N, C-alpha and C positions, 0 to 999 in steps of 0.2 A: 363375475361373482366374487364375493369377498368372504374371507373367514378371518376373525380377529383383526379386521380392518386391513387385511392383506389380500391383494389379488390372488386368485387361484383358478386355474383352468379347469374345464370339465374333465379333461384327461386325468389331471391330478386328483381331482375330487373322487372320480371313479376308481383310481388307484387305491386311495385310502379305504373306500368302501370294501374293496376286494381284500386288501392286505389285512385290514383291521377287523374283518368279519370274524366274530367268535374269539377275538383276542381280548383277554380280560385282565392281564397283568401288565404293569409298566415295563418290567424287564423284558418280557416277550415282545411287546410293541417296539421297544428300542432296538432289540436284536433284529427284528424284521426290517426296520428302517435302515440299519446299518448294513445288512445284507443287500438291501435294494439299491442304496445310493451312497453308502460310505459315511454317512453323517453320524458321528458319535453323540449319544445322549440326546436324540432327536426331541424327546419330551423331557423337560426338566423336572416335571412333577406328575403325580397321579392326577391332579386337577387339570393340568394341561391336556393330558391324554384323554380324559373323560369329556372335557370341553370340546376337543376336536371332534371326537366321535359324535357327540350331540349335534355339533354344527354341520357336519357332513351328512348325517342321517336325516336330520329333522328340519333344517332351515338353510337358507342361502345367506343369511346374515348380511344383506346388502347394506353397506355403510358407505357414505361419501368420504372419499379420501381427502385428508386435510391438505391445505397448501403449506408446504414446509420450505418454500423459497426464502421466506424471511430469515430462516436459520442457515442460509447459505447452502441449502439442500438442493443441488442441481444434479439429479440422477443421470448417470452416464447411459445413454441409449445402447442398446446391445450392438448395433452396427458399428458405433465408434469404439466400443470396448473390443470388439473383434478386430478392427483395424489396428488398434494399439498393440493388441496381442500379436498380430501378424507381423507388424513392424519389429517388435521385440524378437520374434522368432528368427528373423533374418540375421540378427547379430548375436544370438544366444545359442549355446548348446541347451538342450532341454532341462529347464529347472526341475528340481526334485521337490522343493518346498515353495509353496505360494503363501504370501502373507498380505492380507488386505485389512488395514487397521480401521477403515470406516467403510464396511462392505455395502451398506445400503440395501438395495434390492437384489444384489448378487450378480449383476451383469458381468462384471470383470471376472468373477469366480467362474461363471458358466463359459465365458469366452476363453479363459485359460484351459478349462476342461476340454474344450473343443480343439484348442491349438497345440497344447503341449501334451505329448503322449506318455511321458515317463514321470508324471507327478506322483509322489508318494503321500504327501500330506498337504492339506490346505488349512490355514488358520484365517477365519474371518471374525472381525470384531464389529459390533453395531450396538448403539445405545437405544435405538427406537424400536421397540418390540414388534410392531407390525412389519417393519422391514426384516427383521430376523425371520419371522414366519415366511415372508415373501421369498426371501433368499432360499430357505429350505424347499419351498414349493417349486421354485424355478430350477433348482438342482434336480429334484425328483422329475420334473418334466423333461429335463435334458437327457436323463438316463432312460425315461420311457422312449424317447425318440431315438436314442442311441444305445440300445441294450448291450452291444458288444464292446462299448468303450470301457477301458480299464477304470476301475473304481478306486481312487485314492482314499485314504482316511481323511475325513473332513470334520472340523470343529468350527461351529458358528456360535460365537460367544456373545451373549447379551450382556454388554459391559460398557462402561464409560472408557473410551480410548485412553484418557489420561490416568486411569487407574489400572490399566492392564500391564502386566509384566512381560514386555517383548523380549527383554534380555534372556529370559528363560528359553524362548524359542531358539534364539541365536546360539546359546551354549549347547542346547541338546542336539543341534543340527549343524555344528561348526564344520563338519567335513563335507556337507552336501551343498549343492548349488541352490541359492535362495533367490527368489524374485519377490521384491516388495513392490506392490502395485496399488493403485487406487485413485480416488477423486475425493480428497477430504473437503470439509465445508468451506465455501467461499465466503466467509463472513468474519468480522473482526471480533475480538474479545469484548469491546465496548458495546457492540450491537447485541451480542448474546446476553450480556449482563443486563441491558435495558429490557430484554425479553424474559428476564428471570430464568435463564436457562441453567441447568445444572451441568451441561456439557462444556466445562471450562476447566483449564489447568488451575492448580491450586495457587500458583504465583503468576499473576497476569503480567507483571512487569519483568518478563523473563530476560529481557536485554539489559536490565539493570540501569535503565535511565534514571537520573536523579533530579530533584529540584524542579525547575521550570520546565525542562524538556519533558519529564514524565507527566506533568500536569497539563501541558498544552498540546499533547498529541503524540509524542514520540514513544510513550508508553503504550500506545494503541498498536496492535499487530493483528495479522490474519491468523485465525485458528489453523489454517492449512500450513502456514510457515512454521508454527509451533510443532505440529504433527511431523512435518518434513524433518525438522531437526531432531525430534524424538527418534525417528527411524534411523537417522544417521548415527545417533548415540548408541542405538541398540545393535545395528547391523553393519557398521563401517568395517568391522573386522571379519565379516562373513564373505565367503566367496559367492559372488552373485551380482545382481543388478537391481536397479531402482527406477521406477517410472510412475510419476504422479501427474495427474492433470490439475494445474493450479493457475492462479492469476499471474500475469507477467510480472507484476510488482514483487510477488513472492520470490520468483526465480532471480530477480535482480538482487534482492535482499540476501538470498542464500548464497549467491556467488560473492556478494560484498562481505558477508560475514565469514566466508570460507578462509579468508587470510588470517583471521584471528582464531577461528576454531580448528583449522587445519585437519578437517576430516579426511579420512583415507578414502576419497572419491576421485574419479578421473573420468576422462572422456565426457565431460558435461556437455549436454545438448539441449537446446530450447527449440522445440518444434511447434510453431504457431498454429492454432486451430481457429476455425470459424465459429466463435461462440454463439453468435446469432443463429446460425444454421443448426448447431449441435444442441444448444441449451435455450435458445430463444432469449438470451440476455445480451445486454450491450456492455460486456466486460472483455478486455483484452486478456486472453488466456492461451496457455500452451501446455505441451507435454514436456515435463522435466525428466530427462533421462540421464543416468550416469552408472558407471561401474563401481562396485564396492571392493574394498580391501585392496586398493591401489596406492601408489605414491600420489600424495595430495597434488591436485592441479587447481589453478586459480583463474582459469579462462573458461569461457562458455561459447560454444559454436551455435549459431541460430540457423535454422531451416524452416521451410514450409512443410508442415506435416503431410499435406497431400502431394508434395513433390520434394521428398527429402534428399534428393541427390545433389541439388545446387546450394552451395553455401551462401547464405544471405549476409551474415555479419559475424564478427567475433567481438566479445566484450568481456571485461574483467579487469584484472590487475596488470598494470605495466609498471614494474619496479614497485613503488610505494603509492602509485596513483590508481584510482578506480575510474574506468572510462567505459562509455557506451559504445565506442567503435575504436578498435585498436588500430585499424588502417588509417582512419581520419586523424587520429590522435598524433600520428607521425608528422603531420603538417604544422602542428601548433604547440607541440609539447614544451617548447622553450619559453612560452609565457604562462605555463601552468605552475603557479606558486602561491603566494599569499598577497592579497590586495593591501596596498599601503594605506587605504582608507577603509574604515569599518562600515560594512553594509548593515542597514537596519531594516526591521519590518515596520509596516505602518500601524496606524491606530487600531486597537482592538477594544471594543466596548460590549459586544454581544447584546445590544439593545437597540437595533437599528430603527424600530418603530418610534422610539422616543428620542433617540439621539441624532437622527439624520432628518434633514429638511430640505424641501424645495423652497424656492423664493418666487412668490407670485404677487405682483403689484405692491411690492414693498413689504409683504407679510411673509413670515415663515410658516410653512405647512408641513406637519410631521407625517410619519408614515401611517398614521391613523386618519389622515385627512383633516386633522384639527388645526385651526389657525392658532398660532402660538405667539405670545408677546414676550420678547427677550431683549435684554441689553445687548448691544453689538460686540461688546469687549470680549466675551468668551466664545463667540461664534466665528468659525473659520471655514473657508472653502475646503471641500473634500473631494478628492479624486478616488474613483474605484477602478478596478482592473479594466472594465469596459470603456473607461474614459481616456485611456492612454493610447490615443490614436495619432495625434499630431506630433511632429518632432518637438515643437515648442508649445507649451501650454500655459496660458496665463488667466483662464477663466474656468469656473467650475459650474456644473448643474446642481450639485448637491452642497449642503453645508452641515457642520456639526458643531456640537458644544464640546470645548476642551476644558475639562474640569480640573486638570492638574498639569503642572510643568514637568513633573518627574513622577515616576512610579511610587506610590505609597504616600505622596504629599497629602497633608491634611486639607480637607475640602470645606472646613467650617467658615472660611473666609467668604464663601459665595453668598451665605445668608446675609452678611453685613454689607458687602460691597455691591452685590448684584441681586437685589431682592426680587425682581421679576424672574430671573433665571432660577433662583432658588425655589420660589413658589411653584414654578413648573416642574422642577426636578422632584421636589417633595411630594407634589400631587401624584407623581408616577413612580414613587419610590418602590411600590409593590412590584413593578416590572423589573427593576434592578435586583430586587431580592429574589426573583425567580431565576436569575442567571445560574446555570448549573456548574460552570467551571470552578474548580477548587482555587484557582488563582485569585478569586475575589474574596475568599475566606479571610476574615480578620483584617480586611482593608477598609479604608474610609468609605463612607457612602459615596455612590456615583463614581467610583474608581474606574479608571481606564488603564489600558496597557499599551506598550509600544510607543511610550512618550518619553521625551528627554530633550536635552539642549538641541540635539540635531533636528528635532521636529520644528524648531522655530528658526532655523537657518533660512534665509530669503530665497536661496537658489538650491534646487535639488535635481539630481539625476535619478530617474525612476524607471522601474520595469515591472510589468505584471508577473506574478508567479504562476499564472494559470495557463497561459496560451502557448501553443507550439509555435505559431508564427508571431514574431516578436520584433520590437525595436526599443531601444532606450530613448527616453524622453527627457527634455529639459523643462523643468517646472519652475516658472517665474512667480513673483508675488501678485496677488490680486488685491487691488485697492490698498496697496502698501502693507498688506498682511501676508505672512507666508501661508501657502497652501499646504494642507495635510493630506496624507494618503491613507487608505484603509489597509487592513492587515493582509489583504491578498496581494499587496504591492511591496517592493523592496526599494530602498532609496539610499543615496549618498547625499549628505547635506553640506553646503558650501556657503561661506560668507562673501565669496568672491565670484562674480559672474563669469570672469575669464577662465578660472580653474574648472568651473562647472561645465563650461562649453568645451574646453579641451577634453575633459573626461568623456563627455557625450560622444565626441568624434571618435576617440579612441575606442570606446565600447561598441560603437556601430561600425567599426572597421571590419574588413574581410577577415583579418587574422583573429580578431576577437570572436567573430561568428564561427569560424573554423573550430576554435577551442570549445565553445559552448555546444556546437553540434556533436563534438566528440566526447563530451562528458555528461550530456543531459540524456534522459530517457523520455521520449515523446509520449509514452503511455503512462508516465508517472502522474500521480494525483496533482502534484505541482511540478511543472517542468523546471522552474527555477526556485531556488531556495537560497538562503543566506550562505550555506556551506558551499553550494555551487558557485555563487557569485564571488565569494572570497578567494577562489582559486585563480581569478584573472589578476596577474601581476601587471598592473598599470604602469609601473616604473620600466619594466623590461619592455613593455609594448611601446611606451613613449620613446624610449631610447633608440628604437629601430624605426620609428615612424617619420617619414620625411616631412620636414617643415613646409615644404611647398604644397604637399597634400593637405597638411593642416590648414594652411592659408586658403587653399581652394575650397575646403569644406566650410570654413568660417565665412567665406564670401557668399556661399550659397544661403547659409542660415541668415546672414545679415540682410541679404536681398529679399528673401521670402518672408521674414518676420520683422523687417524694418528695425533691425538691431545694429549696434555699432561695436561689435566685439573685436578686439585686436589681438595680434599674436605677440605683443611686446612682453607679456607676462609668461611666456612659455618656459623660458629658462628658470624662472622663479618657481614655476609649477614642478618642473623636474627636481629642483633642489629640495622642495617641500617633501618630496616622496623618498628621498635618500636618507638612510639610517644615520649618516654621519652629521646630518644637518641638525643643529640643536633645536630648531623650531619643531622638528618632527617629534621630539619627546612629548610635546603636548598634543600634537596632532594625532600621534599614533599610540598613545598609552593603552587604549583599549585593545589595539591590534597585538601589542606585546603580550598581554594576558591571553588573548585569543590563541596565539601560537603556542604558549606554554601549556595551555589547557588541552590542546590537540596535538598529539604526536604524529598524527597523519591527517591527510586531507580527506574529509568525509563526504558522503552523499546523504540525502535525507532518508529517514527510515521509511 
């Protein structure tokens, strides 16, 4: 049965019929509700009161419940809410104040009522009105079944969480133990914006990313991350505890940001849950727990929520470096520095159906399965993440048009010099105009990104940013033209085959893999990013790498791929990476800027 689109049990419906029988005024009705279940201002208006009476007495108002999963609304089942509450009880004295900033249907509130016996006051906030009602109905049902349970004062606020003043609660209850608990939406700000949701913070770029970072994704964030930091802002000086069910990426970001924000939180724990079992979603998620009003800590211990006695991992800050495994990091921290060569991301065009081709019987076939007539000059072989399988690659299954040699270059030359290509691009101009990213605003027609001199180097060392299982790959020219990579890949470009081969061997070494294992998060959207790869100090790695091992690895590559790469340029390779070498001033000018721009080694947002 549903009332106001909210589930209501027969018991609760009968309760209302009995309690509200012959009740005619709003104040009397609210007093009865407060006496029965502790909820203040149960009815917000006379209209609500009359509407509920009519619904209870005259109809069942059966309404199909909308699917709110697209809003990141994965309601915590009561069993999980109870397990979380029981876990918290083991390490808590009984909290007096409960705060749930996105209370949904109220399962956490009811679980807390069942678990903690000395609660004085509960604050719930929820933007979706049917859930406000359902929370109230569930609380009533709890007290119907448990009539002797102590009734705290309860406020269920129909409010946008981003507009609610939580600091008022922390100030009014500064001397009492507070538990902040909940399961905020598992969705990003950009997703909610696309759904025209009003449940968004006023300033979406709350991490203050600027320029290209903000436009290409780093300005995107999880709503639950924003709410988590809101709670720390409001309650870090409160005596108490914090427990949120959030995506693992949110926990990583919270611990990462802790070094800068210096919140008064400690004993940080990540307790992994089975999201498929609990929410029927394929998202890596955990319970984030910490103590409030403590000396700030910058590490997080990881456990299995269902077996929380055994420590699985510790991650966080070691000196000025952020790592995914503190124990593993001890094995390779000596090569954690700054790469002497600048890692780059591959080509970004956001128009794959028009810009990418297969080649069949000498013809180009685009993503729409149309045969395309092009000059060969601007067409280059293209590798995607799924193509990076062999150690050495010199052939591609895909091709792409490269319209510029550097970002922002005028593309009007195409019409004059390559009329077939221009005719094709112009015919499909509407597809380019549909590209949503703001990076294309005020740029020449058919613009691409991730393009520069490095794109046209003949030899590249590349890696996919997407896969947990990885290897670095050596990319050679195809038909005397450099091969391009798409924007899911990262690359180093070389004019010298020997330098590329030495770099490949170093990056595929055990020491390099130990470092990457210690600083990457396997559940990240991108396992590898430019920021991660820039941390591998190839010079330090090369100086400790035995030449005989390098020669042995070269022999394997030469034999398998019929190459003739020699070791005679290894010393020159070492010198090229040393800052004292004058040649490096040209090689490393971008790296110098990179180091100045970043005071610490970063991970992706």
